[in-house]
LUMLUM-104587 format. One record per atom (N, C-alpha, C): residue in one letter; x, y, z. Coordinates in steps of 0.001 Angstrom, whole numbers, plus 500000, padded with zeros to 6 digits. Example, Ala and Ser with C-alpha at 12.3 -4.5 7.8 and 13.67 -1.06 7.14 Angstrom:
a513190494310507800a512300495500507800a513200496700507800s512850497750507080s513670498940507140s512900500030507870
! end
This chain:
m466745507811503557m467940508575503882m467868509952503219p468110511051503982p468096512383503378p469082512472502208r468747513348501267r469560513463500067r471005513836500387s471208514731501358s472575515140501707s473394513961502211n472758513053502985n473462511875503482n473794510919502346r472839510781501394r473105509908500242r474268510447499431q474343511773499288q475424512368498514q476767512122499182r476798512268500530r478054512018501246r478464510560501126t477473509661501226t477769508235501083t478306507937499691s477689508560498675s478149508368497304s479579508861497135r479879510027497682r481238510567497567r482243509646498228r481909509158499428r482834508269500139r483056506983499354a481973506436498802a482090505182498057a482907505368496787v482671506466496077v483416506732494846v484888506954495158y485159507735496178y486552507987496578y487253506680496940a486611505852497769a487220504590498191a487479503682496996t486535503648496053t486697502802494871t487850503274494002l487905504568493733l488966505099492882l490335504952493547r490386505190494838r491666505051495550r492161503607495492r491237502663495690r491626501249495634r492140500888494241k491488501389493205k491912501070491850k493301501646491553v493612502803492132v494949503381491954v495989502556492707l495696502231493963l496682501525494786l496924500103494308t495913499457493757t496077498081493293t496605498003491864l496879499173491266l497419499269489907l496398498931488830e495127498779489218e494096498632488184e494086499892487310f494321501038487964f494617502278487254f496131502480487382p496903502133486372p498365502150486505p498949503551486518p500161503699486996p500821505000487004p500856505626485609g500429506880485518g500419507590484253g499146507458483455a498200506632483897a496968506409483141a496088507653483159a495470507950482010a494535509076481923a493223508700482593l492593509681483240l491332509472483936l490272510405483362s489211509845482851s488115510626482291s486965510678483282e486565511883483674e485447512012484601e484187511375484026n483941511588482751n482739511032482129n482762509505482150e483884508934481773e483976507471481731e483898506873483127l484545507502484104l484495506991485469l483076507087486025a482412508208485772a481041508370486259a480121507313485652a480294507051484357a479454506053483696a479709504661484249s480971504322484464s481301502983484937s480840502752486372l480793503829487166l480388503706488563l478900503982488766g478226504451487713g476801504720487816g476470505914488677v477339506939488623v477111508147489416v477254509371488506s476957510545489053s477167511771488298s478647512137488318r479003513163487552r480400513577487507r480848514249488801t479899514787489578t480291515560490764t481078514748491787p480590513574492241p481392512817493216p482709512324492627v482748512086491323v484004511679490683v485001512832490737r484535514027490355r485410515201490372r485922515473491790e485027515393492774e485432515634494159e486432514584494639s486239513343494225s487162512273494622s488538512464493988l488555512899492735l489839513144492079l490601514281492756i489865515262493242i490511516356493978i491151515818495259l490410514977495985l490962514386497205l492193513535496903l492133512776495829l493270511930495458l494459512769495021s494182513913494407s495288514798494020s495955515382495259e495171515636496310e495737516139497559e496620515091498229e496342513824497972e497178512739498495e498386512469497611g498439513106496459g499544512869495537g499373511643494678l498147511093494632l497901509894493840l497350510216492451v496869511423492272v496345511883490984v496923513268490708q497197513541489438q497648514862489013q496622515439488044v496315516706488235v495355517399487371v496098518492486606f496046518423485273f496706519407484416f495635520201483680p495540521510483941p494541522339483250p494672522222481733q493551522150481070q493477522057479610q493951520711479069v494393519834479939v494871518516479487v494027517399480091g493909517390481416g493103516364482058g493728515844483341s493147514786483864s493604514160485106s494303512845484789f495340512559485559f496140511364485348f496502510753486693v496625509433486719v497178508767487891v498638509200488001s499044509637489166s500426510078489317s501373508892489160r502523509174488616r503556508154488553r504154507961489944v504692506794490198v505249506495491515v506459507394491750d506437508100492848d507501509043493182d508479508375494158p509709508060493723p510665507398494620p510940508185495893a510888509521495819a511119510326497018a509992510118498032k508748510041497539k507616509806498442k507626508374498961v508113507441498148v508276506065498617v509251506047499785a510375506757499641a511388506783500690a510862507436501962d510085508523501813d509530509196502989d508569508279503738a507687507607502998a506725506705503633a507434505516504263q508481505026503595q509250503922504137q509937504326505444f510452505548505486f511096506057506707f510101506064507865l508894506567507602l507869506615508640l507475505216509081r507230504347508103r506786503003508449r507851502259509258e509093502361508819e510159501656509528e510306502195510949a510237503517511105a510371504101512440a509281503582513379v508052503533512886v506935503081513719v507052501597514044e507302500778513035e507268499329513261e508473498846514067l509641499429513861l510794499023514660l510657499495516100a510130500708516289a509929501200517655a508915500339518391s507901499869517678s506869499066518339s507441497749518868l508424497202518162l509030495951518621l509703496127519981e510212497330520233e510856497602521519e509841497618522663d508564497801522331d507533497880523365d506787496569523573l507282495495522969l506676494183523223l506904493794524681p506020492989525263p506231492529526639p507613491908526817g508162492056528000g509520491589528249g509716490097528085l508680489309528374l508789487859528267l507803487360527205p508240486415526371p507332485865525341p506026485340525931a506074484798527140a504876484244527766a503843485323528067e504275486594528058e503358487690528357e502652488224527110l503007487704525931l502348488140524701l500901487688524680d500039488504524116d498612488187524027d498440486913523193p497964485818523798p497876484542523070p496914484593521883e495842485382521983e494904485474520871e495549486144519661l496343487185519909l497023487856518800l498117486973518218v498796486217519071v499818485286518578v499175484239517678d498036483704518097d497323482724517268d496892483355515947e496452484602515994e496040485307514787e497215485461513818l498382485776514354l499578485912513519l499974484566512908r499884483522513680r500236482192513165r499281481757512062r497999481997512261r497026481650511220r497280482471509954n497640483730510158n497953484592509027n499118484016508221l500170483579508908l501333483030508210l500987481730507488e500140480929508092e499705479694507427e498966480024506140e498116481043506186e497356481436505007e498281482019503937q499320482734504351q500265483299503388q500952482222502555q501095481035503114q501799479954502436q500850478971501757r499577479351501677r498598478472501038r498865478373499539p498926477169498982p499147477023497534p498070477731496729g498483478419495684g497544479090494815g497056480440495317l497636480931496392l497219482225496932l497521483332495928g496534484163495633g496728485270494714g497604486348495312l498266487119494445l499178488143494935l498445489252495679e497268489621495220e496522490660495932e496018490141497269d495663488860497338d495282488258498615d496481488251499567f497649487953499028f498847487989499870f499093489394500402f498904490395499543f499136491773499973f498242492113501158e496987491691501121e496065491955502228e496514491232503498l497000490005503353l497510489274504507l498759489944505066d499600490452504180d500810491173504585d500425492379505444e499443493146504973e498987494308505717e498460493889507100a497662492840507130a497091492377508395a498180491892509344f499204491244508813f500313490754509640f500997491919510356h501330492959509601h502039494087510204h501149494852511184q499874494978510852q498958495651511764q498818494867513069t498741493542512982t498597492725514188t499849492770515037l501017492861514409l502253493022515184l502214494321515987l501693495377515377l501561496632516112l500587496475517283r499510495755517064r498551495506518151r499204494714519275l500107493804518924l500777492972519915l501618493828520864s502123494940520357s502938495827521188s502116496934521834g500808496952521555g499952497972522130g499845499230521312h500293499181520044h500285500370519197h499455500169517930g498402499413518032g497576499128516864g496998500370516217s496695501392517006s496093502601516449s497061503375515560a498358503099515678a499346503794514844a499260503353513381w498619502228513135w498543501712511768w497813502673510846a496791503335511329a496035504267510491a496930505392509985t497843505862510827t498778506908510415t499716506397509339v500190505177509516v501081504576508520v500360504430507187v499134503918507224v498366503684505996v498134504979505233s497811506044505946s497491507311505290s498683507911504558a499892507471504902a501093508080504326a501746507239503238k501225506033502985k502008505133502156k501382504758500813g500649505696500202g500070505401498901g501121505079497844h502143505924497729h503201505668496745h503993504415497120l504215504212498420l504932503030498873l504170501765498523d502859501757498734d502062500566498431d502102500235496944r502070501258496104r502142500989494667r503506500437494289a504557500957494900a505893500428494629a506002498976495092r505413498680496248r505449497305496751r504689496369495816r503556496821495318r502791495978494397r503547495782493079l504193496819492591l504990496657491374l506054495584491572g506706495607492732g507719494599493014g507134493210493137l505983493119493795l505346491820493990l504899491223492667y504304492041491814y503846491539490519y505010491290489571d506111491994489777d507287491776488936d507910490412489204t508023490039490475t508601488738490811t507583487614490673a506284487979490723a505184487019490548a505189485922491603t505782486191492764t505758485223493854t505836485964495175s505167485422496167s505178486031497499s505982485199498492s506611484124498035s507259483186498952s508383483831499759g509161484697499122g510259485334499834g509774486225500961f508724487005500691f508168487882501717f507528487066502835a506858485972502481a506241485119503499a507304484534504418a508440484137503840a509531483587504652a510087484645505604q510161485883505148q510634486957506022q509668487187507175h508370487077506916h507384487216507982h507576486126509036v507839484913508595v508084483819509532v509292484130510400e510351484636509778e511568484967510523e511294486038511582i510502487034511215i510169488107512163i509385487555513347l508335486775513054l507506486269514146l508287485285515016d509114484444514432d509930483516515228d510808484279516214a511405485374515760a512253486170516642a511433486802517759v510233487291517419v509360487884518430v508978486853519479l508601485664519039l508163484627519979l509319484085520812a510544484247520310a511718483824521075a512200484927522018g511568486088521956g511980487191522803g513248487875522346d513643487643521096d514873488218520550d514527489483519760v514374490587520475v513976491845519831v515032492342518840p516334492291519166p517315492745518178p517222491989516852l517036490669516910l516891489891515685l515607490264514961a514532490468515715a513261490855515101a513401492203514395r514109493143515006r514315494457514390r515141494339513111t516188493528513143t517032493351511961t516238492716510828a515459491686511158a514654491009510139a513589491945509584m512974492750510449m511947493693510001m512560494758509093r513720495279509477r514363496314508667r514689495780507275t515247494597507208t515573493990505909t514316493798505073h513262493337505718h511988493089505037h511400494375504467l511368495415505257l510741496652504821l511552497378503755r512865497223503781r513709497957502835r513837497257501481a513255496080501353a513322495365500068a512681496169498949v511775497063499285v511079497852498265v512041498734497480f513135499157498090f514079500016497380f514737499286496212d515077498015496413d515631497223495311d514590497037494216d513329496848494624d512253496702493635d512138497951492773v512175499121493424v512037500380492685v513155500533491661e514376500284492071e515497500461491148e515437499466489997r515066498229490284r514994497207489236r513912497538488214i512743497921488698i511625498180487793i511808499506487068r512362500497487738r512564501794487091r513559501682485949a514546500797486086a515525500615485011a514865500056483757r513830499250483935r513151498627482807r511948499425482323s511231500050483268s509990500755482924s509989502146483558p510842503039483087p510939504373483705p509661505180483595e508791504840482641e507562505606482458e506593505450483633l506831504487484510l505965504290485663l506331505183486836f507459505876486727f507991506634487859f508087508116487546a507921508927488587a507985510373488442a509417510816488186t509533511928487465t510836512545487222t510754514004487654d511861514693487568d511900516110487942d511721517027486743s511342516462485600s511289517261484382s510083518182484320g508998517827485059g507793518643485021g507028518523483723t507302517476482954t506639517289481668t505150517013481859v504341517698481067v502901517447481109v502607516198480294p501866515244480843p501610513995480120p500641514187478965v500646513220478064v499661513179476993v498677512072477327r497471512148476749r496441511162477045r496669509927476206r497251508894476826r497469507640476140r497337506521477158n497115505328476674n496970504187477549n498324503657477971i498443503285479242i499668502698479754i499330501355480370v500030500344479970v499795498995480477v500958498612481371v500650498178482600v501695497780483531v502135496356483266w501185495435483278w501520494011483095w500583493429482035e501136492589481216e500311491853480266e499785490603480950
! end
């Protein structure tokens, strides 16, 4: 492989790895990021790390302070609300475009959704595994309405929202409530009751706002403020 192609592959891999670590809270909100330490841990030079941090800063997931360093951005409730608005608009609108009769729904996608729900209720399922199933469930619902390609737009806008959702999920330490809401949504879809499906979906998606308020009251250091304070380099632990 030509060197230029290897460099691009390295940059993409480093970016994807760092982004995943931010979104999954492995790098918690407010955590300091050292280019040297990240490069050493990933076995790469500082260049792809620096370039990846720039890309993440453009997404609002990393903040760079001159003379101080780079930090994982704190969860911004305003950006959570914006992403939630977009996601809700897309997913509720897609329900309106489902086939008029339940019998007209794609049977393969329906089976995929049912298997997904069965897996969500598997005993001992890890929270991060549940999160991936949750994502797949919502994406498949969009595919069922013929709008599967819209998922990429939703994903690109919801970095802060995903972190807020994970904070809520890890705070309650159970996915059973969300799994039950998914069942309610799919039951309504299969019954052809779009208004009920929309109501259930809206309630499900807006649960993140209660999570944000509950966690912010206890751990305000995880969330952005309007003070513009420059952070100091210290370790922040989300969960013990």
